[in-house]
ZALUMNU-893547 format. One record per residue (C-alpha): residue in one letter; x, y, z. Coordinates in steps of 0.02 Angstrom, whole numbers, plus 50000, padded with zeros to 5 digits. Example, Ala and Ser with C-alpha at 12.3 -4.5 7.8 and 13.67 -1.06 7.14 Angstrom:
2
A506154977550390;S506844994750357;
//
This chain:
322
P545164617843340;T546724629643285;A546874646643206;A547994656643083;I548174673143120;T548334685543012;Y548424706742995;S547454721442884;Y549464729242856;A550994723242869;A552094725543033;P553014737543104;Y551284747143195;K551424763243275;N550384772543404;G549274785543312;G549274774943149;T547894766343063;N547164750543192;V547414735543142;T546364720043116;I547004703743181;T546004692243081;A545944672243157;T545424658843029;F545154643243109;N545304625543020;G543504621743080;A541814628943135;V541734634143317;L540144638543396;D539644657043449;S539554653243624;P540694655943712;T541494669743596;P543214664943563;T544484678243644;I546184684143579;A547404690843707;I549204701543659;A550764698543782;G551914712243740;S553634715243780;G553974733143769;I552264736443741;A550484736943843;N549754717843843;V548094714843805;S547294701543933;S545904692843857;A544564699643748;N543284693943657;M543484692343456;S541964697743319;K541334683843221;T541574685843027;S541014666142978;T540984651443083;T542944650843037;V543304668643045;Y543524679543191;T544294697843189;Y544964708643327;T545104728143318;Y546834730943384;A547474749443441;V549164752443427;P550114755343602;T551454767143650;G553184758343684;D554204746443572;G554114729843551;T553594712643500;G551674707043531;T551264687543546;V549414682943509;T548574667643589;V546734664143566;G545664655143682;T543664651943750;G543034646943595;T542514627843553;D541764616543414;A540194607743415;A541234593243507;G541534604343635;N543574604043574;V544304620643648;V545424629343526;T547074629143547;S547804641843621;T549354645843489;P549284649443326;T549844640443176;S550664655943111;G550604672543134;A550864673843325;T552004689743317;F552074705543274;T553144721343316;V552694739243377;D553964752543318;N553764769143391;T555554777243391;A556094787443259;P557624784243152;T559264794443214;V560594798743095;S562104786743180;G563474795543076;V563724804042915;E565724799242810;I566444803842635;I566814788742578;D567374790242395;G568004801542268;A568014795042085;G569274802241991;K570474807142147;Q572294809642115;N573274810742261;N572114815342396;F571204830042276;L569684830042152;N569544840042027;V568074847641877;G566954832041851;D567694820141981;N566104813342093;V566134816042312;S565124802142392;V564524803142568;T563624790242669;V562244796542811;T561844780642921;F560424779243027;S559904770843174;E558834759143080;N558184753442909;S557214766942838;T556424772042658;V556764785742554;T555334795842444;G556084811042316;T557794818542318;P558504822842501;Q560154832842494;L561654834642610;T562614853142618;L564504849942577;A565554866242641;V566874866042478;G568144877742535;E567054895642559;D565504887342442;N564094877842503;H563594865242390;T562114849642394;A562374833742354;D561064823842298;Y560314807442367;T560844792642231;S559304782642260;S560634768442358;G560194762942530;S558174763142509;G557524751942640;A559574750442729;T560184760042861;T561454767642753;K560974781442600;V562304788042481;F562414806742442;K563504813042263;Y564214829742220;T564934831742050;I566524844342085;R566494860541951;A567554873241908;E567544885142044;D567784875842169;N569244874942263;D569624866442450;T571484866942523;N570944860242679;G569934847542615;I567794846342605;S566974846542769;I564944845842810;R564254856242940;A563064851043087;D561194845643037;A561554847442849;L560374833842782;A559004841742705;L557454831542638;N557074842342488;G555294837742480;G555484820542504;T555364810042661;I556344798242764;M555404787542872;D555764768442975;L554564753942925;A553444760143037;E553284774942950;N554234784243092;N554934800343006;A556874799843044;I557654813843140;L559024822543022;T560074831143158;H562114825743158;S563644833643216;V565124842843115;V566234830842989;D567854839743011;N568854843842843;N569424827242742;S571294831742697;S570874816342605;Y569674825142479;K570264842542453;V569884850942285;D570934858642172;T570264866541996;T571334879041962;A572984876441858;P574674878941919;S575664894541840;V577464900141848;D578104912941975;N579874913941910;F581014906441773;T582694912341774;L584294910941727;S585904917041861;D586764923641718;T586224927041544;A588114934841486;L588944917341466;K590724915141416;A591804898041399;G591794890741551;D590234897241651;N588754888041700;A587014897441742;T585914892441892;V584254892241787;T582764892241915;L580804888941920;G579554892742019;F577774885842009;S576314893542090;E576114874942184;A576814858242192;V577044848442021;I577224832341978;E577574824241801;F578914837941791;I580654832741731;A582244841741654;S581434837241452;D580024848941482;I581044864741466;N581454866641265;L583074872641237;D582914873841043;N583214893141075;A584714889441185;T586434882141159;G586754871841300;T586304857541386;L585394855241548;P585154835641608;S584404838441773;M583194846841876;T582864846042064;S581834853842206;S581384847042388;D579754855742384;N579024850042206;R578774869042192;T580404878742162;W581594868942044;S583414872042002;G584704865341875;T586514868641793;F586344877841618;T588054873041522;P588174883841350;T589164872741197;A590774877141195;D591614887541023;R589954895741013;E589104914541012;V587454916841033;A586614935841062;S585294929241168;N584954912041243;T583024910941298;L582154893141380;S580374887741361;L579434876241480;T578054864841378;T576414861341477;S576874842541485;Y576774844141700;T575214844841791;D574894848341984;L574284834942105;A572564838042065;G572974832441874;N572614850141814;A573904855441683;G575264868541681;T575824883141586;A576764886641451;E578224901841506;T579734907841437;T581444916841506;A581964931941483;
//
């Protein structure tokens, strides 16, 4: 006779959990005596050398297995039993011969900021989503909404689990940038910032995960800027120009700007030309204003439009020279 082995619930199994009923279903009737036996050879777990099975019917015998400590694989064999013709049962089952035991809790092997939807020039802005992965040492399931605390500037904000990665090793957490957020050095994550928030993270054997992890330093690829650039100064070096004179236009911003060109300065209230503005740091700009010949104007004022932005895409403010 041969036997197919089944289990009362799916592996992996852990010590201290529910005992496992191992069932041997034979392809024909076996006698009550000698009683069929079961042996379990453990790799990394304790062995069961030989134990009698309990009869359910002439073809079905069971054994209650108390899961041991350790981690590894159990291999089942059967023996001793015979059919009416005296044939001894085949020791190797036709199916279900192995199972796993797992008593080791999953641990955090890495935490990483991986994406910033909407990011520009390494800056995140209002409404952009930052994604962080937490990778565990083994596949693990998640219930509820665990949270990971991010350090954004001087403030702590929680990134919520997104339901991506349950049953796998890597989980994804997301946080949406708010209007008051700013971080010139880049988002960081303090040590042990992962919290269950009423949920669970456990491996397939239901060992609860150990949540401790290392610090994630400031990531300069994920800086945060939600503040619009402003004008610190906007001046003409000479406001009383005569024939042949030029004036230097100086424009200083609160931070580096992009998408700024000389035509962003409106000359509707000035009689002259300003062909270009240059800068070595995109923060302080200068150019040469040349008045139109044969004109007399009591005052010239230059005005700045709002078509420029900072590196994060915040639109700038308007300004006018004195």
